[in-house]
C-alpha positions in Angstrom: 6.3 6.1 6.6 5.4 7.5 9.9 1.7 8.1 9.2 0.8 4.6 8.2 3.0 3.1 11.0 1.3 5.2 13.7 -2.2 4.8 12.3 -2.0 1.0 12.2 -0.4 0.9 15.6 -3.4 2.8 17.0 -6.2 1.2 15.0 -5.3 -2.4 14.2 -5.2 -3.7 17.8 -8.9 -2.5 18.2 -9.9 -4.2 15.0 -8.2 -7.4 16.1 -9.9 -7.3 19.4 -13.2 -6.7 17.6 -12.4 -9.6 15.4 -12.6 -8.0 12.0 -11.4 -5.0 10.1 -9.4 -4.0 7.0 -6.5 -1.7 6.1 -5.8 -0.5 2.5 -2.6 1.2 1.5 -2.1 3.1 -1.8 1.2 2.1 -3.3 2.6 2.3 -6.9 3.9 0.0 -9.6 7.2 1.9 -9.2 7.7 0.0 -6.0 8.1 -3.1 -7.9 10.8 -2.0 -10.4 13.4 0.8 -10.8 12.6 4.0 -12.7 14.8 6.9 -13.5 14.4 9.7 -11.0 12.1 7.8 -8.8 14.4 6.2 -6.2 13.0 7.8 -3.1 9.4 7.6 -4.1 9.7 3.9 -5.2 11.7 2.8 -2.2 9.3 4.4 0.2 6.4 2.7 -1.5 8.3 -0.6 -1.5 8.7 -0.1 2.3 5.0 0.5 2.6 4.3 -2.8 0.7 6.5 -4.7 3.1 4.8 -3.2 6.2 1.5 -4.1 4.6 2.6 -7.8 4.2 3.9 -7.8 7.7 0.6 -6.3 9.1 -1.3 -8.9 7.0 0.8 -11.7 8.6 0.4 -10.2 12.1 -3.2 -9.4 12.2 -4.6 -11.8 9.5 -5.1 -14.6 12.0 -7.4 -12.3 14.0 -9.5 -11.6 10.9 -8.0 -8.1 10.1 -7.0 -7.8 6.4 -4.4 -5.6 5.0 -3.8 -4.9 1.3 -2.0 -2.5 -0.9 -3.3 -1.3 -4.2 -1.0 -0.2 -7.0 -3.2 1.8 -9.5 -1.7 2.4 -12.9 -2.1 5.3 -15.2 -5.5 6.7 -15.6 -6.4 8.3 -18.9 -8.6 11.5 -19.1 -9.7 13.6 -22.0 -7.0 16.1 -21.2 -4.3 13.4 -20.8 -5.1 10.2 -22.6 -2.9 7.2 -21.9 -0.9 6.2 -24.9 0.1 2.5 -25.1 3.4 1.6 -26.9 3.2 -1.5 -29.0 
């Protein structure tokens, strides 16, 4: 959590002064629901999601966007994604 916090505190004010900018954080679906063995990972990403929402509220009025993306599984030839029906 330190890296995104410090990066935004250094970069976002300049973007706001300039009148435009964007910040994108990479999160995970695990931040939205519990998963066995993923408590620390999921909770840290949930915290990142809340920081992203707070930054969007703080800097959005000054034309600086903040978003978090939550990519899902990606299938490859070596590891295809199997969907349960």
